[in-house]
N, CA, C, O and the ligand as a Tripos MOL2 file, in Angstrom:
@<TRIPOS>MOLECULE
protein
  249   247    63     0     0
PROTEIN
NO_CHARGES

@<TRIPOS>ATOM
      1 N          72.5300   93.2430 -154.5010 N.3       1 MET1
      2 CA         73.7650   92.9160 -153.6950 C.3       1 MET1
      3 C          73.6000   93.4040 -152.2100 C.2       1 MET1
      4 O          74.5770   93.5020 -151.4680 O.2       1 MET1
      5 N          72.4510   93.6740 -151.8500 N.am      2 SER2
      6 CA         72.2250   94.1390 -150.3860 C.3       2 SER2
      7 C          71.0980   93.5200 -149.8920 C.2       2 SER2
      8 O          70.2820   92.8940 -150.5670 O.2       2 SER2
      9 N          71.0670   93.7000 -148.7230 N.am      3 ILE3
     10 CA         69.8220   93.0320 -147.8660 C.3       3 ILE3
     11 C          68.7030   94.1530 -147.9630 C.2       3 ILE3
     12 O          68.8020   95.2630 -147.4390 O.2       3 ILE3
     13 N          67.7280   93.7460 -148.6370 N.am      4 GLU4
     14 CA         66.5350   94.6880 -148.9620 C.3       4 GLU4
     15 C          65.4260   94.6620 -148.0210 C.2       4 GLU4
     16 O          64.7370   93.6420 -148.0110 O.2       4 GLU4
     17 N          65.1490   95.5800 -147.2550 N.am      5 GLY5
     18 CA         63.9920   95.6240 -146.4330 C.3       5 GLY5
     19 C          62.8740   96.0660 -147.4050 C.2       5 GLY5
     20 O          62.1390   95.3050 -148.0350 O.2       5 GLY5
     21 N          62.8620   97.3440 -147.4280 N.am      6 HIS6
     22 CA         61.8480   98.0010 -148.5210 C.3       6 HIS6
     23 C          62.5930   98.7790 -149.4430 C.2       6 HIS6
     24 O          63.3810   99.6880 -149.1810 O.2       6 HIS6
     25 N          62.2560   98.3210 -150.5690 N.am      7 SER7
     26 CA         63.1140   99.0430 -151.7580 C.3       7 SER7
     27 C          62.4410  100.4100 -151.8880 C.2       7 SER7
     28 O          61.2250  100.5980 -151.8650 O.2       7 SER7
     29 N          63.3880  101.3360 -152.0280 N.am      8 THR8
     30 CA         62.9790  102.7990 -152.1790 C.3       8 THR8
     31 C          63.4590  103.3860 -153.5320 C.2       8 THR8
     32 O          63.3580  104.5650 -153.8730 O.2       8 THR8
     33 N          64.0000  102.3650 -154.2490 N.am      9 ALA9
     34 CA         64.5400  102.6820 -155.6200 C.3       9 ALA9
     35 C          63.4760  103.2520 -156.4230 C.2       9 ALA9
     36 O          62.4190  102.6230 -156.4700 O.2       9 ALA9
     37 N          63.5860  104.3780 -157.0860 N.am     10 PRO10
     38 CA         62.6790  104.8080 -158.0040 C.3      10 PRO10
     39 C          62.4100  103.8240 -159.2630 C.2      10 PRO10
     40 O          63.3280  103.4120 -159.9710 O.2      10 PRO10
     41 N          61.0890  103.5030 -159.4550 N.am     11 GLY11
     42 CA         60.9130  102.5040 -160.6780 C.3      11 GLY11
     43 C          61.1050  101.1560 -160.2370 C.2      11 GLY11
     44 O          60.9380  100.2780 -161.0840 O.2      11 GLY11
     45 N          61.4490  100.7980 -158.9840 N.am     12 ALA12
     46 CA         61.7160   99.4220 -158.7850 C.3      12 ALA12
     47 C          60.2690   98.7800 -158.5550 C.2      12 ALA12
     48 O          59.3440   99.4300 -158.0690 O.2      12 ALA12
     49 N          60.1660   97.5130 -158.9280 N.am     13 ASN13
     50 CA         58.9580   96.9090 -158.8370 C.3      13 ASN13
     51 C          58.7620   96.6800 -157.3230 C.2      13 ASN13
     52 O          59.6360   96.2760 -156.5550 O.2      13 ASN13
     53 N          57.5030   96.9930 -157.0090 N.am     14 VAL14
     54 CA         57.1860   96.9000 -155.5350 C.3      14 VAL14
     55 C          56.6140   95.4770 -155.3370 C.2      14 VAL14
     56 O          55.6110   95.0590 -155.9150 O.2      14 VAL14
     57 N          57.3530   94.7930 -154.4690 N.am     15 ILE15
     58 CA         56.8860   93.3370 -154.1450 C.3      15 ILE15
     59 C          56.0880   93.5640 -152.9130 C.2      15 ILE15
     60 O          56.5250   94.0220 -151.8570 O.2      15 ILE15
     61 N          54.7740   93.1630 -153.1860 N.am     16 ALA16
     62 CA         53.9230   93.5440 -151.8470 C.3      16 ALA16
     63 C          53.8510   92.4710 -150.9330 C.2      16 ALA16
     64 O          53.5090   92.6850 -149.7700 O.2      16 ALA16
     65 N          54.1720   91.1940 -151.3860 N.am     17 GLU17
     66 CA         54.1150   90.1760 -150.5020 C.3      17 GLU17
     67 C          55.4330   89.1620 -150.8140 C.2      17 GLU17
     68 O          55.5560   88.6770 -151.9390 O.2      17 GLU17
     69 N          56.2840   88.9110 -149.8790 N.am     18 HIS18
     70 CA         57.2930   88.1540 -150.2390 C.3      18 HIS18
     71 C          57.5260   87.1980 -148.8640 C.2      18 HIS18
     72 O          58.1040   87.7040 -147.9020 O.2      18 HIS18
     73 N          57.0920   85.9100 -148.8110 N.am     19 TYR19
     74 CA         57.1290   85.0790 -147.8470 C.3      19 TYR19
     75 C          58.3860   84.2480 -147.9490 C.2      19 TYR19
     76 O          58.9320   84.1130 -149.0440 O.2      19 TYR19
     77 N          58.8750   83.6800 -146.8460 N.am     20 CYS20
     78 CA         59.8730   82.7100 -146.9320 C.3      20 CYS20
     79 C          59.9080   81.7370 -148.1100 C.2      20 CYS20
     80 O          58.8580   81.1670 -148.4060 O.2      20 CYS20
     81 N          61.0160   81.4960 -148.8050 N.am     21 CYS21
     82 CA         60.8550   80.8660 -149.9480 C.3      21 CYS21
     83 C          61.1080   79.1350 -149.6080 C.2      21 CYS21
     84 O          61.1850   78.2740 -150.4840 O.2      21 CYS21
     85 N          61.1920   78.9330 -148.3670 N.am     22 VAL22
     86 CA         61.4640   77.5340 -148.0220 C.3      22 VAL22
     87 C          60.1430   76.9630 -148.0910 C.2      22 VAL22
     88 O          59.1910   77.5680 -147.5990 O.2      22 VAL22
     89 N          59.9990   75.7910 -148.6920 N.am     23 ALA23
     90 CA         58.7540   75.0360 -148.9540 C.3      23 ALA23
     91 C          58.1830   74.6940 -147.3850 C.2      23 ALA23
     92 O          58.9650   74.3170 -146.5120 O.2      23 ALA23
     93 N          57.1130   74.8250 -147.1990 N.am     24 GLY24
     94 CA         56.3880   74.5060 -145.9170 C.3      24 GLY24
     95 C          56.4630   75.5350 -145.0690 C.2      24 GLY24
     96 O          55.7400   75.4320 -144.0780 O.2      24 GLY24
     97 N          57.2030   76.6170 -145.1680 N.am     25 CYS25
     98 CA         57.5310   77.7450 -144.1430 C.3      25 CYS25
     99 C          56.6790   78.8120 -144.5840 C.2      25 CYS25
    100 O          56.7380   79.3330 -145.6980 O.2      25 CYS25
    101 N          55.7990   79.1480 -143.5660 N.am     26 ALA26
    102 CA         54.7870   80.3090 -144.0660 C.3      26 ALA26
    103 C          55.1330   81.5860 -143.3570 C.2      26 ALA26
    104 O          54.2780   82.4680 -143.2850 O.2      26 ALA26
    105 N          56.2550   81.7440 -142.8560 N.am     27 ARG27
    106 CA         56.6830   82.9000 -142.1550 C.3      27 ARG27
    107 C          56.9880   84.0130 -143.1930 C.2      27 ARG27
    108 O          57.2490   83.7370 -144.3640 O.2      27 ARG27
    109 N          56.9430   85.3500 -142.6900 N.am     28 TRP28
    110 CA         57.1850   86.3740 -143.6200 C.3      28 TRP28
    111 C          58.8890   86.4700 -143.9370 C.2      28 TRP28
    112 O          59.7640   86.2980 -143.0880 O.2      28 TRP28
    113 N          59.1010   86.7790 -145.3450 N.am     29 GLY29
    114 CA         60.4850   86.6780 -145.5570 C.3      29 GLY29
    115 C          60.9230   88.0750 -145.3380 C.2      29 GLY29
    116 O          60.6330   88.9720 -146.1280 O.2      29 GLY29
    117 N          61.6430   88.2650 -144.2330 N.am     30 SER30
    118 CA         62.1470   89.5530 -143.8740 C.3      30 SER30
    119 C          63.5040   89.8930 -144.5850 C.2      30 SER30
    120 O          63.8640   91.0410 -144.8450 O.2      30 SER30
    121 N          64.2450   88.7030 -144.8790 N.am     31 PHE31
    122 CA         65.6130   88.9000 -145.5240 C.3      31 PHE31
    123 C          65.6340   88.3940 -147.0290 C.2      31 PHE31
    124 O          65.4080   87.2370 -147.3810 O.2      31 PHE31
    125 N          65.9110   89.3500 -147.7660 N.am     32 GLY32
    126 CA         66.1170   89.1060 -149.0580 C.3      32 GLY32
    127 C          67.6030   89.1010 -149.5890 C.2      32 GLY32
    128 O          68.5090   89.7000 -149.0100 O.2      32 GLY32
    129 N          67.7590   88.4080 -150.6820 N.am     33 PHE33
    130 CA         69.0990   88.2720 -151.2210 C.3      33 PHE33
    131 C          69.0890   88.0920 -152.6610 C.2      33 PHE33
    132 O          68.3430   87.2840 -153.2140 O.2      33 PHE33
    133 N          69.9280   88.8550 -153.2810 N.am     34 SER34
    134 CA         69.9870   88.5620 -154.6870 C.3      34 SER34
    135 C          71.5800   88.6540 -155.1910 C.2      34 SER34
    136 O          72.3790   89.5330 -154.8700 O.2      34 SER34
    137 N          71.7940   87.6660 -155.9480 N.am     35 GLN35
    138 CA         73.0930   87.4810 -156.4930 C.3      35 GLN35
    139 C          73.6350   88.7030 -157.1110 C.2      35 GLN35
    140 O          74.7290   89.1800 -156.8090 O.2      35 GLN35
    141 N          72.7770   89.2230 -158.0430 N.am     36 SER36
    142 CA         73.1270   90.4390 -158.7010 C.3      36 SER36
    143 C          71.7030   91.1040 -159.0760 C.2      36 SER36
    144 O          70.6000   90.6140 -158.8330 O.2      36 SER36
    145 N          71.9680   92.3020 -159.7080 N.am     37 LYS37
    146 CA         70.7350   93.0470 -160.0650 C.3      37 LYS37
    147 C          69.8180   92.3080 -161.1330 C.2      37 LYS37
    148 O          68.6420   92.5850 -161.3650 O.2      37 LYS37
    149 N          70.4780   91.4460 -161.6600 N.am     38 THR38
    150 CA         69.6920   90.8000 -162.7440 C.3      38 THR38
    151 C          68.9310   89.6260 -162.3860 C.2      38 THR38
    152 O          68.1580   89.0930 -163.1820 O.2      38 THR38
    153 N          69.1350   89.1920 -161.1640 N.am     39 VAL39
    154 CA         68.6070   87.8920 -160.3700 C.3      39 VAL39
    155 C          67.5570   88.4300 -159.4790 C.2      39 VAL39
    156 O          67.6800   89.3850 -158.7110 O.2      39 VAL39
    157 N          66.4330   87.6500 -159.6890 N.am     40 GLU40
    158 CA         65.2830   88.0470 -158.7600 C.3      40 GLU40
    159 C          65.7170   87.7800 -157.2890 C.2      40 GLU40
    160 O          66.3410   86.8140 -156.8510 O.2      40 GLU40
    161 N          65.2810   88.7680 -156.6930 N.am     41 THR41
    162 CA         65.4310   88.4080 -155.2340 C.3      41 THR41
    163 C          64.7460   87.5280 -154.6240 C.2      41 THR41
    164 O          63.5540   87.3660 -154.8810 O.2      41 THR41
    165 N          65.4090   86.8010 -153.6940 N.am     42 ARG42
    166 CA         64.6940   85.6490 -153.0800 C.3      42 ARG42
    167 C          64.5420   86.0360 -151.5870 C.2      42 ARG42
    168 O          65.4060   86.7820 -151.1260 O.2      42 ARG42
    169 N          63.5560   85.6180 -150.7950 N.am     43 TRP43
    170 CA         63.3780   85.9350 -149.5910 C.3      43 TRP43
    171 C          63.2970   84.7830 -148.4730 C.2      43 TRP43
    172 O          62.8400   83.6730 -148.7450 O.2      43 TRP43
    173 N          63.7120   85.0800 -147.3610 N.am     44 TRP44
    174 CA         63.6450   84.0970 -146.3350 C.3      44 TRP44
    175 C          63.3440   84.6200 -144.8960 C.2      44 TRP44
    176 O          63.7290   85.7290 -144.5270 O.2      44 TRP44
    177 N          62.6750   83.8140 -144.1440 N.am     45 CYS45
    178 CA         62.6420   84.1580 -142.7560 C.3      45 CYS45
    179 C          63.9940   84.1730 -142.1090 C.2      45 CYS45
    180 O          64.9770   83.6810 -142.6640 O.2      45 CYS45
    181 N          64.0360   84.7740 -140.8660 N.am     46 PHE46
    182 CA         65.3530   84.7030 -139.9840 C.3      46 PHE46
    183 C          65.7910   83.4170 -139.8180 C.2      46 PHE46
    184 O          67.0120   83.2650 -139.8100 O.2      46 PHE46
    185 N          65.0980   82.4630 -139.6840 N.am     47 GLU47
    186 CA         65.6360   81.1550 -139.4370 C.3      47 GLU47
    187 C          66.2740   80.5030 -140.6770 C.2      47 GLU47
    188 O          67.2800   79.7970 -140.6240 O.2      47 GLU47
    189 N          65.6610   80.7750 -141.6910 N.am     48 HIS48
    190 CA         65.9970   79.8710 -143.0880 C.3      48 HIS48
    191 C          67.0840   80.9060 -143.8090 C.2      48 HIS48
    192 O          67.7230   80.4840 -144.7720 O.2      48 HIS48
    193 N          67.2510   82.0360 -143.4130 N.am     49 TYR49
    194 CA         68.0980   82.9250 -144.3090 C.3      49 TYR49
    195 C          69.5170   82.2260 -144.3570 C.2      49 TYR49
    196 O          70.1330   82.0030 -143.3140 O.2      49 TYR49
    197 N          69.9700   81.9200 -145.4870 N.am     50 PRO50
    198 CA         71.2380   81.2160 -145.6570 C.3      50 PRO50
    199 C          72.5150   81.9970 -145.7260 C.2      50 PRO50
    200 O          73.5900   81.3980 -145.7410 O.2      50 PRO50
    201 N          72.4420   83.4890 -145.7730 N.am     51 TYR51
    202 CA         73.4200   84.2690 -146.0890 C.3      51 TYR51
    203 C          74.1980   85.0120 -144.8990 C.2      51 TYR51
    204 O          74.9350   85.9760 -145.1050 O.2      51 TYR51
    205 N          73.9770   84.5080 -143.7400 N.am     52 TRP52
    206 CA         74.4550   85.2580 -142.6710 C.3      52 TRP52
    207 C          75.9360   85.3480 -142.7650 C.2      52 TRP52
    208 O          76.5180   86.3770 -142.4210 O.2      52 TRP52
    209 N          76.6300   84.1980 -143.2680 N.am     53 ASP53
    210 CA         78.1460   84.3870 -143.1930 C.3      53 ASP53
    211 C          78.3980   85.4820 -144.2610 C.2      53 ASP53
    212 O          79.2530   86.3270 -143.9960 O.2      53 ASP53
    213 N          77.7780   85.5450 -145.3710 N.am     54 GLU54
    214 CA         78.0870   86.5220 -146.4210 C.3      54 GLU54
    215 C          77.9280   87.9710 -145.7620 C.2      54 GLU54
    216 O          78.6910   88.8890 -146.0620 O.2      54 GLU54
    217 N          77.0220   88.0930 -144.9660 N.am     55 ILE55
    218 CA         76.8880   89.3730 -144.3990 C.3      55 ILE55
    219 C          77.9690   89.6360 -143.4830 C.2      55 ILE55
    220 O          78.4990   90.7470 -143.4570 O.2      55 ILE55
    221 N          78.3450   88.6710 -142.7110 N.am     56 LYS56
    222 CA         79.4210   88.9110 -141.8020 C.3      56 LYS56
    223 C          80.7500   89.2210 -142.5690 C.2      56 LYS56
    224 O          81.5420   90.0810 -142.1840 O.2      56 LYS56
    225 N          80.9180   88.5070 -143.6070 N.am     57 ASN57
    226 CA         82.2760   88.8390 -144.3310 C.3      57 ASN57
    227 C          82.2160   90.0770 -144.9020 C.2      57 ASN57
    228 O          83.2830   90.6860 -144.9620 O.2      57 ASN57
    229 N          81.0410   90.7070 -145.4240 N.am     58 ARG58
    230 CA         80.9690   91.9540 -146.0140 C.3      58 ARG58
    231 C          81.2530   92.9950 -145.0790 C.2      58 ARG58
    232 O          81.9090   94.0060 -145.3270 O.2      58 ARG58
    233 N          80.7040   92.6790 -143.9480 N.am     59 SER59
    234 CA         80.7330   93.8210 -142.8250 C.3      59 SER59
    235 C          82.1250   93.8450 -142.3690 C.2      59 SER59
    236 O          82.5970   94.9120 -141.9770 O.2      59 SER59
    237 N          82.8890   92.6850 -142.3830 N.am     60 ASN60
    238 CA         84.2910   92.6020 -141.8250 C.3      60 ASN60
    239 C          85.2690   93.2160 -142.8080 C.2      60 ASN60
    240 O          86.3320   93.7120 -142.4350 O.2      60 ASN60
    241 N          84.8650   93.1660 -144.1280 N.am     61 SER61
    242 CA         85.8080   93.6590 -145.1650 C.3      61 SER61
    243 C          85.7050   95.0920 -145.3120 C.2      61 SER61
    244 O          86.4320   95.6390 -146.1410 O.2      61 SER61
    245 N          84.8070   95.8510 -144.5380 N.am     62 LYS62
    246 CA         84.6290   97.2690 -144.6340 C.3      62 LYS62
    247 C          85.9430   97.9600 -144.2280 C.2      62 LYS62
    248 O          86.0220   99.1890 -144.2360 O.2      62 LYS62
    249 ZN         61.4390   80.2760 -143.4330 Zn       63 ZN63
@<TRIPOS>BOND
     1     1     2 1
     2     2     3 1
     3     3     4 2
     4     3     5 am
     5     5     6 1
     6     6     7 1
     7     7     8 2
     8     7     9 am
     9     9    10 1
    10    10    11 1
    11    11    12 2
    12    11    13 am
    13    13    14 1
    14    14    15 1
    15    15    16 2
    16    15    17 am
    17    17    18 1
    18    18    19 1
    19    19    20 2
    20    19    21 am
    21    21    22 1
    22    22    23 1
    23    23    24 2
    24    23    25 am
    25    25    26 1
    26    26    27 1
    27    27    28 2
    28    27    29 am
    29    29    30 1
    30    30    31 1
    31    31    32 2
    32    31    33 am
    33    33    34 1
    34    34    35 1
    35    35    36 2
    36    35    37 am
    37    37    38 1
    38    38    39 1
    39    39    40 2
    40    39    41 am
    41    41    42 1
    42    42    43 1
    43    43    44 2
    44    43    45 am
    45    45    46 1
    46    46    47 1
    47    47    48 2
    48    47    49 am
    49    49    50 1
    50    50    51 1
    51    51    52 2
    52    51    53 am
    53    53    54 1
    54    54    55 1
    55    55    56 2
    56    55    57 am
    57    57    58 1
    58    58    59 1
    59    59    60 2
    60    59    61 am
    61    61    62 1
    62    62    63 1
    63    63    64 2
    64    63    65 am
    65    65    66 1
    66    66    67 1
    67    67    68 2
    68    67    69 am
    69    69    70 1
    70    70    71 1
    71    71    72 2
    72    71    73 am
    73    73    74 1
    74    74    75 1
    75    75    76 2
    76    75    77 am
    77    77    78 1
    78    78    79 1
    79    79    80 2
    80    79    81 am
    81    81    82 1
    82    82    83 1
    83    83    84 2
    84    83    85 am
    85    85    86 1
    86    86    87 1
    87    87    88 2
    88    87    89 am
    89    89    90 1
    90    90    91 1
    91    91    92 2
    92    91    93 am
    93    93    94 1
    94    94    95 1
    95    95    96 2
    96    95    97 am
    97    97    98 1
    98    98    99 1
    99    99   100 2
   100    99   101 am
   101   101   102 1
   102   102   103 1
   103   103   104 2
   104   103   105 am
   105   105   106 1
   106   106   107 1
   107   107   108 2
   108   107   109 am
   109   109   110 1
   110   110   111 1
   111   111   112 2
   112   111   113 am
   113   113   114 1
   114   114   115 1
   115   115   116 2
   116   115   117 am
   117   117   118 1
   118   118   119 1
   119   119   120 2
   120   119   121 am
   121   121   122 1
   122   122   123 1
   123   123   124 2
   124   123   125 am
   125   125   126 1
   126   126   127 1
   127   127   128 2
   128   127   129 am
   129   129   130 1
   130   130   131 1
   131   131   132 2
   132   131   133 am
   133   133   134 1
   134   134   135 1
   135   135   136 2
   136   135   137 am
   137   137   138 1
   138   138   139 1
   139   139   140 2
   140   139   141 am
   141   141   142 1
   142   142   143 1
   143   143   144 2
   144   143   145 am
   145   145   146 1
   146   146   147 1
   147   147   148 2
   148   147   149 am
   149   149   150 1
   150   150   151 1
   151   151   152 2
   152   151   153 am
   153   153   154 1
   154   154   155 1
   155   155   156 2
   156   155   157 am
   157   157   158 1
   158   158   159 1
   159   159   160 2
   160   159   161 am
   161   161   162 1
   162   162   163 1
   163   163   164 2
   164   163   165 am
   165   165   166 1
   166   166   167 1
   167   167   168 2
   168   167   169 am
   169   169   170 1
   170   170   171 1
   171   171   172 2
   172   171   173 am
   173   173   174 1
   174   174   175 1
   175   175   176 2
   176   175   177 am
   177   177   178 1
   178   178   179 1
   179   179   180 2
   180   179   181 am
   181   181   182 1
   182   182   183 1
   183   183   184 2
   184   183   185 am
   185   185   186 1
   186   186   187 1
   187   187   188 2
   188   187   189 am
   189   189   190 1
   190   190   191 1
   191   191   192 2
   192   191   193 am
   193   193   194 1
   194   194   195 1
   195   195   196 2
   196   195   197 am
   197   197   198 1
   198   198   199 1
   199   199   200 2
   200   199   201 am
   201   201   202 1
   202   202   203 1
   203   203   204 2
   204   203   205 am
   205   205   206 1
   206   206   207 1
   207   207   208 2
   208   207   209 am
   209   209   210 1
   210   210   211 1
   211   211   212 2
   212   211   213 am
   213   213   214 1
   214   214   215 1
   215   215   216 2
   216   215   217 am
   217   217   218 1
   218   218   219 1
   219   219   220 2
   220   219   221 am
   221   221   222 1
   222   222   223 1
   223   223   224 2
   224   223   225 am
   225   225   226 1
   226   226   227 1
   227   227   228 2
   228   227   229 am
   229   229   230 1
   230   230   231 1
   231   231   232 2
   232   231   233 am
   233   233   234 1
   234   234   235 1
   235   235   236 2
   236   235   237 am
   237   237   238 1
   238   238   239 1
   239   239   240 2
   240   239   241 am
   241   241   242 1
   242   242   243 1
   243   243   244 2
   244   243   245 am
   245   245   246 1
   246   246   247 1
   247   247   248 2
@<TRIPOS>SUBSTRUCTURE
     1 MET1         2 RESIDUE 1 A MET
     2 SER2         6 RESIDUE 1 A SER
     3 ILE3        10 RESIDUE 1 A ILE
     4 GLU4        14 RESIDUE 1 A GLU
     5 GLY5        18 RESIDUE 1 A GLY
     6 HIS6        22 RESIDUE 1 A HIS
     7 SER7        26 RESIDUE 1 A SER
     8 THR8        30 RESIDUE 1 A THR
     9 ALA9        34 RESIDUE 1 A ALA
    10 PRO10       38 RESIDUE 1 A PRO
    11 GLY11       42 RESIDUE 1 A GLY
    12 ALA12       46 RESIDUE 1 A ALA
    13 ASN13       50 RESIDUE 1 A ASN
    14 VAL14       54 RESIDUE 1 A VAL
    15 ILE15       58 RESIDUE 1 A ILE
    16 ALA16       62 RESIDUE 1 A ALA
    17 GLU17       66 RESIDUE 1 A GLU
    18 HIS18       70 RESIDUE 1 A HIS
    19 TYR19       74 RESIDUE 1 A TYR
    20 CYS20       78 RESIDUE 1 A CYS
    21 CYS21       82 RESIDUE 1 A CYS
    22 VAL22       86 RESIDUE 1 A VAL
    23 ALA23       90 RESIDUE 1 A ALA
    24 GLY24       94 RESIDUE 1 A GLY
    25 CYS25       98 RESIDUE 1 A CYS
    26 ALA26      102 RESIDUE 1 A ALA
    27 ARG27      106 RESIDUE 1 A ARG
    28 TRP28      110 RESIDUE 1 A TRP
    29 GLY29      114 RESIDUE 1 A GLY
    30 SER30      118 RESIDUE 1 A SER
    31 PHE31      122 RESIDUE 1 A PHE
    32 GLY32      126 RESIDUE 1 A GLY
    33 PHE33      130 RESIDUE 1 A PHE
    34 SER34      134 RESIDUE 1 A SER
    35 GLN35      138 RESIDUE 1 A GLN
    36 SER36      142 RESIDUE 1 A SER
    37 LYS37      146 RESIDUE 1 A LYS
    38 THR38      150 RESIDUE 1 A THR
    39 VAL39      154 RESIDUE 1 A VAL
    40 GLU40      158 RESIDUE 1 A GLU
    41 THR41      162 RESIDUE 1 A THR
    42 ARG42      166 RESIDUE 1 A ARG
    43 TRP43      170 RESIDUE 1 A TRP
    44 TRP44      174 RESIDUE 1 A TRP
    45 CYS45      178 RESIDUE 1 A CYS
    46 PHE46      182 RESIDUE 1 A PHE
    47 GLU47      186 RESIDUE 1 A GLU
    48 HIS48      190 RESIDUE 1 A HIS
    49 TYR49      194 RESIDUE 1 A TYR
    50 PRO50      198 RESIDUE 1 A PRO
    51 TYR51      202 RESIDUE 1 A TYR
    52 TRP52      206 RESIDUE 1 A TRP
    53 ASP53      210 RESIDUE 1 A ASP
    54 GLU54      214 RESIDUE 1 A GLU
    55 ILE55      218 RESIDUE 1 A ILE
    56 LYS56      222 RESIDUE 1 A LYS
    57 ASN57      226 RESIDUE 1 A ASN
    58 ARG58      230 RESIDUE 1 A ARG
    59 SER59      234 RESIDUE 1 A SER
    60 ASN60      238 RESIDUE 1 A ASN
    61 SER61      242 RESIDUE 1 A SER
    62 LYS62      246 RESIDUE 1 A LYS
    63 ZN63       249 GROUP 0 **** ****
């Protein structure tokens, strides 16, 4: 439920490489998003990251 840079959670699977999941894009996936803890986190580069609005909404609701 959060934007994960580097997971520091104990026991978490360390994902050594996660590039942008958009086909044809070879950039590093700096921005991860997971619908829930049971859903595998997907990664996008800055340009392709589709959840900017969600981030804004979350920060606005604080
Ligand atoms: Zn990309």
